[in-house]
C-alpha positions as a printed Julia matrix, in Angstrom:
68×3 Matrix{Float64}:
 104.25   93.12   99.93
 101.2    91.96  102.51
  99.87   88.74  100.89
  97.62   88.19  102.91
  94.42   86.38  101.4
  92.97   89.98  103.2
  94.5    92.07  101.81
  93.95   91.22   98.2
  89.93   91.16   98.48
  90.46   94.66   99.82
  92.26   95.19   96.88
  89.77   93.65   94.69
  86.8    95.02   96.73
  88.09   98.76   96.39
  88.3    97.9    92.28
  84.69   97.15   92.52
  85.07   92.71   92.94
  81.96   91.51   95.08
  81.49   88.75   96.67
  79.83   86.0    94.77
  80.23   82.88   96.54
  82.48   80.32   98.21
  83.95   76.62   97.29
  85.92   75.07   99.54
  88.83   77.31  100.14
  88.13   79.69   97.35
  85.96   82.52   97.07
  84.93   84.09   93.95
  84.83   87.61   93.48
  82.82   89.54   90.46
  83.18   92.57   88.94
  80.41   92.88   86.9
  81.4    96.41   85.2
  84.33   94.36   83.44
  82.21   91.82   83.4
  85.65   89.67   85.14
  85.9    87.22   87.87
  88.52   86.28   89.76
  89.51   83.22   92.15
  90.8    84.2    95.92
  92.77   80.89   97.37
  92.06   81.79  101.15
  93.57   78.24  103.02
  93.55   79.11  106.55
  95.74   82.38  108.51
  99.23   81.44  105.43
 100.2    83.56  103.04
  99.58   83.63   99.43
 102.74   82.45   97.29
 103.57   85.97   95.46
 102.59   84.55   91.88
  99.81   83.01   92.89
  99.42   86.86   94.15
  99.95   88.94   91.39
  98.52   85.68   88.92
  94.8    86.61   90.41
  95.59   90.59   90.11
  96.92   90.31   86.44
  93.42   88.3    85.78
  91.05   91.43   87.92
  93.51   93.88   84.82
  94.7    95.67   88.65
  98.35   96.61   87.84
 101.12   96.24   90.53
 102.32   99.76   90.4
  99.31  100.97   90.65
  99.18   99.6    94.7
 101.4   101.39   96.23
């Protein structure tokens, strides 16, 4: 499973989220259809922890079984 922030951002954008702003090392993505906002931590080239990755997906309303 690819746990990079770039991969997560790609998934979010495919689901209708768009980049809104950055504060420090966190990027905010918003979906106007579902009115949901999620924060993606982007810490250099580091991968995210699996729990963090899945938590962001859950906040976005994306089921992890739909990914593969």
